[in-house]
N, C-alpha and C positions, 0 to 999 in steps of 0.2 A: 558565547552563549548559544546562537543561533545555529552554529555549525555542530555544536554538541547536540541539540535537539534534533537536527536533520540527520546526523548519524545514528542517533538512537531510533528514529522514525524508520530509516532505511533498514537497520538491522532487524527491528520488531517486524517490519513489513516482509521481508525476506523470509524469515523464520516463521512468519505466522501464514505466509502465502505456502511454503512448503508443508508445513504440518495441517493447515486447513484444507489444502488442495485434495487431500485423500482422506478427510474425514467430514462428518455432518455437524460437527460441533464447533461453536466460536468458543475461543478461550476468554477467561476474564484477564485481560492484559491490564496491568497497573498504569499505563500510559493512556488506557482507552483507545487503543488502535483496533479498528475493525476493517477487514477488507471483503468487498464486495465485487464479484460473486464470490460466495463462501467456498464453492467447490470450483476450481479452475480446470476445464476440460481442454486439455492440450489439443485435442484434433477437432475442436469446436469452435465455432463463432459464437461469442455469448455477449455481443452488444458492442463490441469495440473498445470499450473502456475498463479498466480495472480501478474501482474507487478505493480511497483510502480514507476512513473516517476516524479523525482522533478527538481527543479531548484537550489539545494544545490549542490556545488562544491564537486566532488567526493573525491579530495584530502583532504577535510576538516572532512570526516566522517571515524570513526572507523568500518571498514566493518565487522571485526569478531564479534562486539558486537551487531549488527543489530538483531532486534527481534520485533515482533509484538503481544503484548499481550501473550507472551510466544512461539510464532511461530517463530523459528529461520529463518533466511535468507536462502534461498537455493543457491544464488549467487548474485553478484553484478557486475556491469560494470559502466563504464562512457559513456554517449551518445556522440554523435558528437560534442556537445557544453562543454564536460566536466562535466556534470551534473550527479548526481547519479541516477542510475536506480537498483532497487531491485527487486527480484524474491522470491515470497513465494509458499509455496505448496497450491495448490487450495483446497484440501480436509480439510487440518488443518486449513486454514482461514475460511472455510464454518462451522467449529466446533465453531468458536467464534462469529459469527454474527447469526442474527435472524430477520426475517420480522419486520416491525413496528408494535407496540403495543405487541410484544411479549418480549421485552427485560426487 
């Protein structure tokens, strides 16, 4: 079950990154996945981390196995509601995304 959750998170994250990287809106994701920064500027440093906020209970995730298309998680934590927050290296994430039309 944990691998399924991680696969869903990864798929939502990649799709969310690509769609949100070039729009100013957050989508209403049924899994509660939100990516920060909302807009990914490929040629700029935006703080070093890409944060993924979810509504998935932190206690139900195998934190050591989290990866996004091969990019290992930098760190994880539970937010105030006990949901998973995962941080990924910004530069590593930028290597796996491209502007629309170039994918």
